[in-house]
NUKOL-14936 format. One line per field, with one value per residue (C-alpha): x, y, z; residue in one letter. Coordinates in pm, whole numbers. Each point is the difference from the previous one (the first is absolute). Layout:
! residues N
X	[X,...]
Y	[Y,...]
Z	[Z,...]
residuo	[A,...]
! end
This chain:
! residues 725
X	[-2659,355,60,261,243,221,316,82,346,30,372,266,196,-294,83,-310,133,74,-349,-153,204,-114,-370,9,169,-258,-289,155,30,-375,-65,-113,48,206,113,233,5,223,-184,284,370,227,242,265,38,365,18,-188,-269,-262,-143,189,-295,-137,337,49,-355,16,309,-121,-359,-19,-305,-81,19,-107,261,1,-41,315,6,83,-311,-222,141,-36,-369,-68,176,-187,-335,-53,-18,-327,169,281,-249,-187,326,74,-347,33,339,-120,-302,210,228,-268,-249,67,102,-188,207,199,279,73,317,-23,261,272,-26,331,103,43,-333,-286,-288,39,-248,-276,80,-23,-342,-123,124,-166,-331,32,63,-246,283,15,305,256,255,359,224,319,64,342,80,-364,-152,-310,-212,166,-60,-364,-35,157,-251,-290,118,43,-351,-143,167,-219,-327,34,-129,-360,94,111,252,299,-49,324,371,321,291,332,356,-115,299,248,308,-86,329,-76,11,-261,260,39,245,89,264,-29,265,-196,-328,139,136,-329,163,-148,-298,-340,-349,-177,-232,-249,1,-97,-256,-173,-85,-254,-211,58,-13,-297,8,-1,362,-5,375,279,329,319,328,241,366,21,-234,240,294,118,184,371,-81,-214,298,222,-241,-18,379,36,264,233,-83,324,-181,-375,-59,-341,-36,-369,-108,207,-174,168,-95,290,268,348,270,320,220,129,247,-118,-35,-241,-244,18,-317,-189,88,-340,-256,-159,272,115,369,139,378,271,131,353,-99,86,-26,-373,-53,173,-183,-336,85,112,-338,-175,201,-116,-365,-81,-221,131,-234,272,347,30,349,41,262,18,272,-8,62,357,33,157,-276,-266,144,5,-365,-125,-147,-195,-138,-115,-232,-202,157,-67,297,-52,229,-74,225,-107,188,-157,-128,-156,-155,-155,-150,-135,-159,-231,-179,-81,-377,-136,-311,-57,129,-254,217,49,-283,112,-12,-331,-147,121,-144,-334,-20,114,-252,-283,58,-56,-329,-339,-118,-365,35,170,-278,-261,140,-81,-304,-182,91,-158,342,159,202,371,256,299,356,21,-325,116,332,-175,-254,277,177,-321,-124,346,11,-334,123,310,171,347,174,328,264,258,233,63,340,-99,13,-333,-170,142,-117,-345,-23,81,-268,-258,80,-5,-326,-164,-51,128,227,300,213,344,201,372,296,-82,326,-19,-357,97,301,-218,-245,277,147,-333,-35,-284,-85,-179,-321,-106,-286,250,89,319,38,353,-36,292,-163,-338,52,21,-343,-161,165,-251,-309,117,60,-351,-149,188,35,-231,240,293,166,273,156,323,-176,-229,300,168,-308,-45,332,-209,-162,-303,-66,54,-242,-254,22,-60,-312,-109,27,-205,285,-45,-297,162,325,149,313,154,226,296,-173,-181,-375,60,208,-292,-292,137,32,-348,-154,181,-52,-299,-202,-328,-298,-280,-237,260,57,332,244,-1,118,-107,178,-150,69,8,-114,-11,-375,-83,130,-61,52,183,-4,166,334,246,-104,-212,149,-304,-314,-297,-354,-69,329,-57,-343,161,262,-278,-189,313,102,-346,0,347,-111,-302,213,217,-278,-28,-351,59,-122,176,106,104,259,37,90,-371,-300,-332,-90,206,275,62,277,106,158,-317,-218,210,-64,-369,-36,198,-237,-302,147,97,-350,-152,217,-29,-317,65,299,-14,195,1,204,159,100,290,210,-108,-367,50,170,-127,-360,-18,132,-236,-299,92,111,-197,-281,-197,294,-12,381,125,149,-15,210,208,120,170,43,247,-32,356,324,162,-274,-34,366,73,-297,71,366,-87,-256,228,307,-171,-217,273,-241,29,-120,-30,35,-16,-234,-60,-356,-124,261,-109,216,136,338,93,281,200,180,375,-7,-263,15,-40,-360,-75,112,-200,-323,59,39,-327,-172,126,-123,-346,-11,90,-284,-244,105,-216,117,308,162,367,212,313,320,248,352,-59,266,-145,169]
Y	[-667,131,358,29,291,4,211,125,159,289,-45,-267,123,112,-233,-214,-286,236,152,-349,-82,318,-50,-358,115,277,-245,-252,273,45,-371,-52,-342,61,-188,96,-96,104,-141,31,2,275,-108,-111,-148,31,-91,-332,-196,200,337,262,158,-343,-126,300,-5,-372,52,320,-97,-377,20,-289,188,-160,-33,262,-90,68,295,-242,-209,312,141,-337,-22,363,-19,-321,163,-182,300,-127,-328,189,205,-314,-153,319,3,-366,52,323,-170,-285,244,246,-240,88,367,317,209,-127,222,-56,142,107,-18,260,199,-112,149,-341,-134,179,-198,99,291,-193,-311,190,127,-346,-154,276,-68,-378,22,286,188,356,162,213,165,19,276,182,365,-66,302,78,329,-9,72,-280,-244,104,-62,-343,-92,126,-196,-318,42,7,-335,-149,139,359,168,-106,-368,56,-283,218,94,178,39,-39,234,-166,135,354,232,-234,179,136,-124,-365,-202,-262,-272,-255,108,329,195,-218,194,322,-166,-126,341,179,262,199,223,-109,87,273,-139,275,-113,-352,115,204,-329,-67,288,-74,-380,-147,-292,-46,-30,-292,3,254,-176,205,-115,-136,-64,-202,-263,-49,-90,-345,-255,-52,-351,147,192,-306,-199,277,14,-379,92,-235,14,26,46,-58,181,170,-3,-95,262,315,258,244,366,151,-109,151,-67,49,150,303,31,-139,338,122,-288,-125,198,-242,-297,-6,-266,-158,115,-226,78,-90,5,-162,-308,144,289,-145,349,11,-358,58,330,-167,-281,250,175,-336,-78,334,-100,145,-253,47,-170,-191,36,-85,-57,42,-109,-360,92,-243,148,-56,-254,252,252,-269,-99,363,38,-317,181,229,-290,-162,299,-124,218,-171,-8,-59,-32,56,-46,321,324,292,174,-321,-66,347,-61,-339,163,202,-319,-103,-39,173,-220,-179,-360,-270,-129,340,-45,287,250,-143,48,362,71,-146,211,316,-22,-116,314,226,-145,160,-180,75,-170,-302,-29,25,-314,-212,-224,-199,-366,-294,-151,56,319,-69,256,-35,54,320,127,-98,184,304,-4,-24,308,200,-79,69,339,88,-115,228,-175,26,-339,-62,-220,-106,-145,349,-65,-322,73,-165,180,337,-52,-111,309,223,-170,32,367,85,-186,133,-351,99,240,-222,52,-157,-85,33,233,286,-13,-378,12,267,-209,-307,207,157,-342,-97,323,114,343,1,206,243,-228,-248,67,-125,-62,-62,-261,118,343,-126,-333,156,161,-345,-160,124,-58,-355,-68,128,-239,-301,85,-284,-235,129,204,233,305,-187,-281,241,205,-317,-123,338,-52,-217,234,-229,51,375,12,-200,252,283,-186,-67,372,99,173,-223,-196,-332,-197,-222,-206,-335,62,-55,-139,-324,-16,-41,320,190,-163,-34,376,53,-261,151,371,33,-300,-134,214,19,-207,-260,-326,-64,119,-190,54,-27,-21,153,-254,167,-277,72,69,105,70,-252,39,-268,-2,-68,-92,179,48,-264,-353,-203,209,-159,27,337,145,-141,166,331,-37,-63,312,217,-130,56,358,55,-136,230,297,-51,-44,-379,-140,-249,-355,-188,-363,-181,-242,-360,-339,-82,168,32,-308,-243,-39,7,40,270,219,0,59,303,153,-89,163,306,38,-16,259,237,-15,58,304,148,-111,270,-192,-282,-281,-374,-297,-234,10,-161,245,-134,18,360,118,-217,23,-351,-156,216,-126,-357,44,299,87,204,199,381,1,-314,69,377,51,315,-39,-323,-73,-278,-217,60,180,-312,-37,371,86,-309,63,368,-67,-297,205,304,-186,-258,258,270,260,301,-17,313,-46,-112,278,-11,19,75,254,338,165,-147,-172,-210,-238,-45,-298,50,-75,269,194,377,-37,-238,270,269,-201,-100,367,65,-282,147,349,-136,-197,317,188,-274,-18,194,336,15,335,82,274,132,-202,153,94,-71,82,105,-144]
Z	[-1299,-41,-102,-275,-37,-307,-6,-349,-49,-244,-66,36,305,210,293,-43,214,289,-24,7,310,176,-75,125,322,51,-51,241,263,-23,48,-360,-158,-314,-309,-284,-364,-290,-303,-252,84,-123,-274,59,350,102,368,3,-173,190,-92,207,186,79,126,230,138,70,215,162,81,3,-228,-230,-330,-329,-272,-275,-363,-202,-238,-282,75,8,-324,-176,88,-94,-339,-81,76,328,235,150,87,171,205,102,123,194,161,100,164,166,158,132,180,114,156,364,-37,82,-241,-297,-129,-369,-155,-363,-272,-42,-329,-148,-339,-166,122,-175,142,367,19,-170,202,328,-102,-97,325,205,-173,30,374,53,166,122,-159,182,-228,120,-134,89,-93,-159,-220,-77,108,216,-309,-197,286,13,-373,33,271,-211,-304,203,139,-353,-71,272,-127,114,314,-71,20,363,-28,89,366,82,-54,198,-69,84,26,72,30,-171,-143,-343,-148,75,-321,-80,-48,282,267,-166,193,306,190,-36,91,328,92,-82,-219,-286,-58,124,-117,192,266,-77,-363,106,256,-268,-169,276,-124,-370,-4,-188,244,374,116,243,58,-36,71,36,-148,262,-67,322,-145,-291,224,-115,208,-56,-123,-280,-138,45,-217,-257,-41,35,256,177,371,194,332,35,329,15,-379,13,253,-59,-218,-233,31,-194,-247,-5,-260,193,-268,187,286,329,169,-267,32,359,78,-225,226,168,99,-307,-241,-282,-47,-344,-34,-202,177,-5,230,343,151,-83,115,334,53,-65,240,263,-31,40,314,140,-36,-344,-180,-352,-248,-182,-149,-372,-142,-377,-250,120,250,291,342,115,280,238,-67,40,338,109,-100,171,307,-232,-202,324,52,-300,-275,-337,-238,-375,-302,-371,-302,-175,57,185,-316,-134,339,2,-345,107,302,-229,-105,357,41,310,11,328,-22,84,287,171,250,225,-287,-122,348,13,-345,107,314,-181,-282,227,208,-304,-119,64,315,-76,-336,155,259,-274,-162,304,-26,263,13,180,60,343,3,6,105,-232,123,-205,153,347,-34,-146,282,258,-128,-39,353,142,-172,153,342,-13,292,152,-3,183,-165,262,-266,-135,-159,-177,-380,-92,285,-105,-359,117,220,-298,-211,278,53,-372,-61,316,141,344,185,77,311,-36,311,-58,-27,-235,-197,-39,-135,-252,-107,-56,-203,-209,-81,-151,-196,225,135,332,-28,270,101,150,364,162,370,127,277,215,33,122,183,343,-53,-3,305,259,-220,-68,368,73,-257,138,368,102,-179,202,-277,127,-160,-64,-185,-187,-114,-123,-185,-168,-176,-231,-252,-28,372,-43,-292,197,284,-247,-109,358,79,-305,-183,-306,-136,-76,-24,-272,61,-89,-302,234,310,81,52,373,4,-152,182,355,72,-144,230,300,-70,-236,122,-133,-92,259,-215,-106,182,-172,-265,-328,-356,-363,-333,-312,-276,-342,-233,-376,-1,355,350,278,375,202,381,238,-157,230,363,181,0,107,67,175,-136,165,-126,-349,-10,100,-275,-254,106,0,-342,-149,128,-146,-337,-7,104,-307,-252,0,48,286,-51,277,-35,319,-138,116,-143,-11,-163,183,203,-208,259,372,254,242,-268,-211,306,92,-343,15,344,-111,-296,232,238,-281,-151,341,70,-349,-179,-262,-136,-256,171,-62,110,36,-368,-181,-198,-338,99,112,-318,-289,-116,-146,321,204,-198,89,362,131,-246,255,135,-48,6,-175,-340,61,313,30,361,108,372,73,313,124,-81,-145,-260,-75,-36,-210,-229,-61,-84,-222,-195,-19,-124,-221,-178,8,132,227,359,212,373,264,104,373,133,350,116,134,-265,-325,-6,-302,-81,-320,-143,9,-372,-61,-325,-10,-122,289,244,-180,14,363,88,-183,193,325,-87,-81,325,187,-166,94,365,246,124,-218,80,-38,147,-167,23,237,-110,-369,-259,-335,-308]
residuo	[M,S,R,T,I,M,L,V,P,L,N,A,R,V,G,I,T,S,V,S,L,G,I,L,R,A,L,E,R,N,G,V,G,V,A,F,F,K,P,I,A,E,P,P,T,H,E,S,G,N,E,R,S,T,A,I,L,R,K,A,S,G,L,E,I,P,E,S,F,S,A,Q,H,A,E,A,L,I,T,S,G,K,Q,S,E,L,L,E,E,I,V,A,R,Y,R,A,G,A,A,A,A,D,V,V,L,V,E,G,L,L,P,L,P,D,S,Q,F,T,N,Q,M,N,Y,Q,I,A,K,A,L,D,A,E,V,V,L,V,A,C,P,S,R,N,S,T,Q,Q,L,R,E,R,L,E,F,A,T,T,L,F,G,G,A,E,A,K,R,V,V,G,C,I,I,N,K,V,G,A,P,L,W,M,A,D,A,P,G,A,E,I,S,G,V,L,Q,Q,T,G,A,H,R,S,E,L,D,I,L,S,L,Y,S,K,S,P,L,R,I,V,G,C,I,P,W,S,A,D,L,L,A,P,R,A,V,D,L,A,R,H,F,D,A,E,I,I,H,W,G,E,L,E,T,R,R,L,H,S,I,T,F,C,S,R,S,L,G,N,M,I,Y,R,F,V,P,G,A,M,L,V,T,S,G,D,R,P,D,V,V,V,A,A,C,L,A,A,M,N,G,V,K,I,G,C,L,L,L,T,G,G,Y,Q,M,Q,A,T,V,H,K,L,C,T,P,A,L,E,T,G,L,P,L,L,L,V,Q,T,N,T,W,Q,T,A,M,Q,L,Q,T,F,N,T,R,T,P,A,D,D,L,E,R,I,D,R,V,Q,D,F,I,A,G,H,L,D,Q,R,W,I,E,S,L,A,V,E,S,E,R,P,K,R,L,S,P,A,A,F,R,Y,Q,L,T,E,L,A,R,Q,A,D,K,R,I,V,L,P,E,G,T,E,P,R,T,V,K,A,A,V,I,C,A,E,R,G,I,A,R,P,V,L,L,G,I,L,A,E,I,H,R,V,A,E,Q,Q,G,L,E,L,P,D,A,I,E,I,V,E,P,D,K,V,R,E,D,Y,V,E,P,M,V,A,L,R,R,N,K,G,L,T,Q,V,V,A,R,E,Q,L,Q,D,N,V,V,L,G,T,M,M,L,A,R,G,E,V,D,G,L,V,S,G,A,E,H,T,T,A,N,T,V,R,P,A,L,Q,L,I,K,T,A,P,D,A,A,L,V,S,S,V,F,F,M,L,L,P,E,Q,V,L,V,Y,G,D,C,A,I,N,P,D,P,N,A,E,E,L,A,E,I,A,I,Q,S,A,D,S,A,R,A,F,G,I,D,P,R,V,A,M,I,S,Y,S,T,G,S,S,G,G,G,S,D,V,E,K,V,R,E,A,T,R,L,A,K,E,K,R,P,D,L,I,I,D,G,P,L,Q,Y,D,A,A,V,M,E,N,V,A,E,A,K,A,P,D,S,P,V,A,G,R,A,T,V,F,I,F,P,D,L,N,T,G,N,T,T,Y,K,A,V,Q,R,S,A,D,L,V,S,I,G,P,M,L,Q,G,L,R,K,P,V,N,D,L,S,R,G,A,L,V,D,D,I,V,Y,T,I,A,L,T,A,I,Q,A,A,Q,S,K,G,S,K,V,S,K,V,S,K,V,S,K,C]
! end
C-alpha cells in the first residue's frame, strides 16, 4: 500500500513547487516508485490550462499525474454543502494515480488571502487520504520565535501533536535577503546580484533546537537558481527580437541600465549580464558587441525607446551577433522598462527544463537523507533505476573513487566546462592536455574560473618523455622513435600513454575526434584485460522511467556465438556495477524456438555459452525486442522466461542491429544515452559523441572514474610536469 506524504505550505511564496520537485528527485535517487497529485489547482492558472505544479512535474519527471480540480469547482461544492462529495472525488482521482506507487506526494493549497477555505481544506484532504503532513515554511521577516509559533499553530490545525499527523517541517529560502518583498519578481536586479542583508545563519540553526517539529529539510536561498533565461525576459517585455542568437539558453545573472558614460559602466559587461540601453546609444551597442567578439557571453542586449539599430551599426555588429548574442527591442523608454521589470515573476517557467533540473538537485541535496530513506517501502514490482537515480549514483560513486581522468581535448570549450563541473563537484580530478594560456582563455570566455583541482599538462613540454616508453610497448610491432614521436603529436595518443604508464586512471575523448581516434590507441597501448576475450561497448539508455543497457552498439561488427556470449557477460557485469539489476535479453528476430536460421542459432548458442560460463546471471534468448521489454507480449510469446517483459540488458546480434536500434530509440523517444562505455580494456578509455553536451561529458568522466575504481590494482603516480591552474 502506498505511503502518502502531503506538503502543506504556511504562506503563499514558500516555494512549494520547488520543494515538491526536490522531494521527488530525492525519492527517485533511492529507487522509490513515486507519484504526485495536486488535488485542487491554485486560482488562477495563468500559464496554461494545467495547474502549475502539475505542468512542471509532468515535463520534469514524465510522471502520469492526475488532473487537479479547479478552485472554482471546489469552492462551489463547499459553499453548497457538498464538501463530502468533493473529498470523494479527490480520493477517487488520488487512487487512480497512486495505484503503482510506493510513495505518493500530495501538494496542499497555498493560503491565499482571498481564499479563506484553504487551511480547513488542507486538513480535510490530509484526513481523507490518510496522509502524513509535512509543513513547508520560509523564515521571511519572522524571528526564530515567530517561525516556531507559526509551526505550532499550524500543527494544531491538523489535530495537534497528539494526533501525530504532522511528522515534520521543511524550511525553505533560508538566508534570503531580508529586504525581499513578497510580491512576484520584486527587485529582480538586486535578487540576481545577491545584494542586501541576510539573516544570520546562527539564528536559523537555533531553530533546530527550538522547533516543535522534526526539520526534515533546511534549504538555503540561492540567487543562482533564480537566474532566468534571456527568452523569459523577452516574453515579459513582449520584446521585438532583432537577433535570436542563444536567446533560449543564455541565463541572466545581472542587469545593468547603461545610462552613464561608457567608461563608468564597462566593468559591468560580464558573462550573463543583461544590458539595457536606449537604442540611440550606438557607443554602448558597439562596446557590448566588441565584448561579445572577445568571448564575453553577455546575456542579452535590450534596446529601449523603439529606436531601431542603424543599418551601418548593425553591419558592424554582425560578427558579434554571430557569437549568439541576443538582441531585443522594446517601445518603452528606459525608465518605463525599469518599472516594468519590477513585475517580472521569478518563478521557474514550466518549459525551463534545465533550471527545473538544477532546482531538483539543489533541494534534494538539502533534505534529511534518513527521512527520505524512511519513506521507502518494499515492493513486489521489479526495482527500476530511474535516470535521476542513475545520474545521482554515478556522481556519488565517482566521488568515492576520487580518480584522475585525462582529457586530451583540453582546449575544447565543452570539455573545459565539464572539467570545471567535475572538479567543483568532486566527481574526478581532471587533467587537461593543452597550452596553459589557451585553456585559461577558453575558460574566461565562458565566465569560468578554473579550480585548483584541475591539472594542466602542456603537451610540448612532456611529449619527449613518452617516446621511449611507447617504443618499448610497441617494439614487437616495429615502432621506431621517429614514428612514435610523430604519433605523440596527437594528444589522444599522449593521453593514452599517460594512462598506460599509470600516471592517470582513465581517459575520455571524442568531442573533437572520431571513435577510431579514441579507440585505436587504447587497443594498441592499453590492450585487453587479462580475463577479457575482447573489447566491447555498452550504452546506458535513460528512458523516462528506468535505465536500460544496450550492447554492443559501437565496436564489434559481427561477433560469433562465443564473442556474443562474452559481450553479454561483460554488459551484465557493467550493469550491476552501476546499480542496474541485470536481466539479460539476447535479442533476435525470433523468440524461443519459434524460428530458425543461422542468425537465430548464433544467438541461441551464445545464450547457452553465457549461461554455462556465468550461471549466476539471469540470461535468456533468443528474444524479440518486444517480448523482452513488454510484459503483455512476454506473456504470450515467452511465459516461462525469467527475463521476458523485464529485461534491463539488451544484447544485439551484430553492430548493424545494435547501432541502428540505439539511435532509433534515442532519437524517436528524444532521450539521453550515455556512452559508448568500453568494456574489456585493462584500463578505462571512453568515447564521446562529437555532438556531446557538457552533461554528457560530465557523466562519461564519472563512468570512467568508477571503472577505474573497479579495475584491479588501480594505483596512480603523480603526473609529471603538471602546471597548476
